[in-house]
Phi, psi and omega in degrees: 000173184290331193298316177300326182288335173300315180293316179301321180296317178296317177300318180295318179298327180267002178057045179259128178294143180209161176235132177265125172255107183284141178221139180289146174300337179290342187252358188281351179258009183226169177290149006274353188293324185296340175284337174277324184221101184298338181275351178063043178230170177252145005260173164230161183222137168240119179269111182292343180282333184235349186064019176278134177245132181223157169227172189076121187301322180296316178296320179295316179299315179299320178297311182300314181296316182296320185272323192248341179271062184290337178268002179055049177292320181233028179208178176239152182263188183294343178285348177229068189299322179299311180293321180304310185276332177295326176301323178292327176299316180292324175299319179294325175296319177299316184291318186266341184247291184300307184303305181296317184288316177295321180296319178292323175299315178299317182298309186286336176282321192245332194236341184296138186294331176268101186287149174070031178283083196296325181298319178288318179300315181292319181301313182281332172297319177296322179293320175303311181295325179296315181293319175300319180295324177300313180293317180300316180296319179298314181291326176299316178296319179297321178297317180295319180294324184263000185051048188254033182292338191244087164097324187286135178293142177248141180235164184298323185223130173068213189242020179208163174291131178238177176303333179295311176302313185298330183295338182273347193301310191296314179291330178291326173299316178292329173303316183287335189246332195226340189280335181231064184298132179077001180246143171251101183266006171062049182303312183296325181277319185279325183232067188295326181286320173300314184296316179296319177300313179299316179297323177296322180292312184287349175276349180292137183306315181295323179292315178301315181296318179296317180294323177294319177299315180299318180298320180292324190265344182282000000 
């Protein structure tokens, strides 16, 4: 699923060495993994530098950024409190909005045992489009405020790509490839600011490397 790769992407952006310990989905509800993650989901993290163990991708990302992004490469410091905390708001939207809604759309389109359950497929498809529209509208306003219509990359918060932007990448890749099979929902035409933002993200070297790694290992 996308969640472990969200963490890997943040580590890659910060050039932090890491080791992936693969675990079968058959084993995530039993020991020893359940002692790392009481919810029996992926990912979990053990930091060998501090012996801190965490689960939930959002919590892990916040921990990594707080402890290791000392130069604020993908975050903001105390000198920019509004931007610092607003980035966390967008991360929470990813966790509570994009992840669950995109995930349910994926489930009912591809994996639910009762195929073609159109009411559920449509319901989560509408939610996917709503969340994309929220981001598109936000970026459109940011463009107008910054007079950034011509060329400059736009980000969710402030003037640089942060962990908040990066948290959306994996599900947005699946939006483009898997959530609406056989349908052309016109992302680029209907949501141009969202689309440009996504293209800016996937053009980043660390994002490209992570996506290539994922392609090799999946």
